[in-house]
N, C-alpha and C positions, 0 to 999 in steps of 0.2 A: 504494500499499500504506500508507505512513506510519503513522498511529495505527490504521489497521485492524487491525493485528496485534497481539494481544495474547498474553501468556504463558499465560493460563489461559481456558477458556470452558466454560460449562455444557454438558453433553452434548446438550441439547435445541437449543443454539444452532446446531450444524452442521447439523440439519435446517432450522433458520430460514434459514440462509445458502443451503442448496440451494434452498429456496423462493424467495428473493429471486433467485439465479441464474435458476431457471425463468421468474420474472416478467420479468426482464432480457431473456431470450432472446425471450419472446413478445413484448415490447414492439419489440425490434429486427426481428422478423418483421412486425409490424404497420407498422412505419415503411417497411420495404422495400416492402410491399404498397401503402402509400398513395403512395409516389414511382412505382411502377409504373403505378398508376391516373392519376397527374397526367401522366406522360409519355405515357401512351395518349391522355389528352385532348388534350394539345397536338399530338400527331401527327394526330389526328382533326381538329382545329381547323385545322392546317395545310392538310392535303389539301383541306379543303372551304372555304378562305378566300376563294374567288371566287363561292361559291355564294349568299351574301347571308343566311347564316343569322344572322350576327351584324353589328352596326352600331355603331360608335363614338359615333354621334350619338343614339341611342335605344334603347329595349328593353333585353335582357339585356346587351348590349354595353356600353351606356352605364352600367348599374349595376356591371358587372364593373369597369370604370374607377374608380368612386367606391370599391367595396370595396378594389381593389387599392391605390389611392392612400392611404386610411385605414390600410391595414396597413402600408405604408411609413412613414407618419408615426409610427404606433405602435412602430416600431422603436426610436425615440428613449427609450421609457419605459426600457428595460433600462439606457441609460447613465445616465438620470436615478436610477433606483433604485440603481445602483451607486455614484454619487457624492453622494447626499444622505442624510446620516445620520438624518435624520427619518422616512425611508422603511425604514429597516433591519428595522422589525417587521412590515411588509406583505409576508408570504410570504418564503420563502427566496430567495436569489439565483439558486440552480440553477433554480427555477421560472420566474423572469424569464428566464433564459437559454433555457430550453425554449421559452418564448413567442416570444422573440426569434428563435430558429431555425425555429420554425414559420411566423411571419409573414414571415420572409426567404425562405421558399419560396412561401407562398401568395400574397403580393403581387404578385411578377413573374409568376406563373401568371396571375393575375386580369388583369393588365395587358396580358400578350402576347395574351391572348384578346380583350381590349378592343381593341387595336390591329388585331385580325384579320390579324396579320402583314404589315400594310402601313405604309409610312412615310407620314407625313402633312407637315404644315407644318414649317418649320425648327426651331421651338421644340419641337413634339412628337417630332420625330426626336432631337434633342439630349437631351430628357428620357428617351426610350426608351433611347437608347445608354447614357447614365449610368445608368440602372436595370439595365441587362444587365452594363455593368462592375462595378457594386456587388454584383449577385447572383452573379456569377462570382468576384469578390473574396472573396464570404462563403465559398465552398467552399474557396477556397485558404487563408483564414484557419481555417476549421474543420480543415483539415489540419495546419496548424503548431500549432494549439490542443491538438489530441488528442496530439501528440508530446510536450507538456510538461506534461499533466494526467493524472490517473487517469480516464480515459475522458472522454466528452464533457461530463459533468456533475460530475466529480470535483474535488478539491482539485489545487493545483499541486504538481508532483514536486519535492521538495527532496533534495538529495544527502546532506546531514547525516542526515535521517531515514531515507532509503533504506538507508544503511550500517549504522544501528541495526536496521533491520527485517531485513536480510540476517543480521545476528549473531543474531537471535531464530530465524530459519529454520535457521541453522547448528546451534545448540544443540539444536533439535528432532530434526534429523537425527542429530546425534552420540547422542542417547539411544537410538537404535535400533541403533547400532554396537554389535558383541559382540567385535571384535578391533581391536588396535592398527593393522593395515594399512587397515581400512576407515576408521578415524579419520583416518590419515594421508592418505588419498585425499580425504576429506572437506575437512580442513584446507587441502590443496593447491588443491582446486576454488574454495574461498571466498577464497582469497588472490588466485586469477585474477580472480574476480568483483569484489572489492574494488578490484583495480587497474584494472579497466575503469571502475568508479565514480569513483576518484580522477582517473583521466585526464581524465574529464568536466568535472571542476572547472576544468582548465586550458583546455578547449576544443579542438575538432579541426576540421580544415579539411574542406571538401566533398569534396575528392579522397579523403581517408582514410576517409570515411564507410563506403564499401562493405566495406573489409577489417574495420573495426571491428564491422560487422553480421554479417560471416561468422565472426568470432570468437565473438561472443554466440551465434549459433545453435549453434556447437559446444559452447560451455559449457552451453546449455540443454538440449541432447541428453545430455551427460555427466551433468548434475544429474538429469534424469529417470531416467535408467538406473540411477544409485546409489540413488534412492529406491525404484525398482521392485524392485531387488535386495534391499534391506533388508526391504521389506514381504514379498516371497516368503519370505525367509528365516524371518521370523517366523510365516509361514502354516505352515511345516513343522516348527515347534518348539513346545515347550510353554511358551514365554515370552510368551503372549499374555495378559499381566496387564492390570488395569485401568489401569495407569499407561501401558503400551504402546498400548493401544487409544486413550487419550486423546492420546498423541502422535501417533499415525496419523491421528486424526481432525483434529488442528490441522494436520498437514502437507497433508491432502486440501483443508483451506480456505486455507493460505497459500501452498503451491507455485504455483498458478495465477496469483495475485497477483504473487508474485514474478517468475515468467516474463513476465508482462506488463509489469512494470517494467523487466526486464533487457532486454527487446526495444526499449524506448524510450531506453536510456541512451546508446546511440551517437548522437552528435549533439544531446544535450539542449541544450547551450549555444548550439550552431549555430541549433537551431530557435526557441530564445528571442530570439535576435538577429533571425531572419527575421520572428517574429511582432510584434517592436517595430516593424521596418521596414514591415511590412504595415499596421500600425494607422496609422503616419503617412500611408501613401498611400491608405488606405481612406476615412479621414474627409473629405478634400477632396471626393472623388467623391460621397460621400453628401450632402454639403452642396450641392454643384453639382446633384444630383438633386432635392433638395427645392426648391430656387429654381427650376429650370426646370419643375418639376411644378406649383409655386404659379403660375408665369407661364402655363402652358399652361391651367390650369384656369380663371384670370381672363379670358384672351383668349377661350376657348372660350364662356364664358357671358356675356361682355360684346358680343362680336361675333357 
């Protein structure tokens, strides 16, 4: 959520946000379709691995190996772009990350088909195993990453900004309240929500993660029920002024984002530590994969 929540938005911006949400949904559907097709191709290749359709030494099988190897090498461009200040103007970092994720899927896909699901020499076997470990590690890292960022390509979740954003949403909800009892219920709810957020700054153990997530699910349900009751209340009264409609439009934009962040709060610090540890383990395997892949290519073409 962070800076995405603002106190005032133009009426047409809500429609723009809805359109962006539709585009994001369509993009996710395309991604799942692409993954389904790749998995189907892998299954087909595995079933027909002994039929001689692909050979690592020549033809399509050979060029799949070249393409896969190039893709795995190009994974380094994301790290170079992230650390080189002179390249900061060359596309946004999120676009480089999207490319990194795409290459991280297509590269292993091509190399698996190149190998025809058979183990070759010792060097090629080590290169293949390292690639599989790096690819599997990438999916684990993706899981950790999405638990500490606003989605796969969003910015990092920061507790200080999150608490401020909660305050913005709280004020929007209070603007719809017409009785002290309703305001008291909202105040109590956001005290509990802020308590959960504050607790994350101290960190929680893996064992208490489940109970914290159950607490968050209960708070999320309560929040949705309160907002729904307030909206229904204004539907049956004559209080649907321009200011009320503006607040309701803001809530329709902000509540899904708040709930999304709220779901990530339990274990935020834990996942940050796990992501840092994952990074330490991921890099050596990647370097080993690159070295064995280069050795494999040199040996194949020299001997």
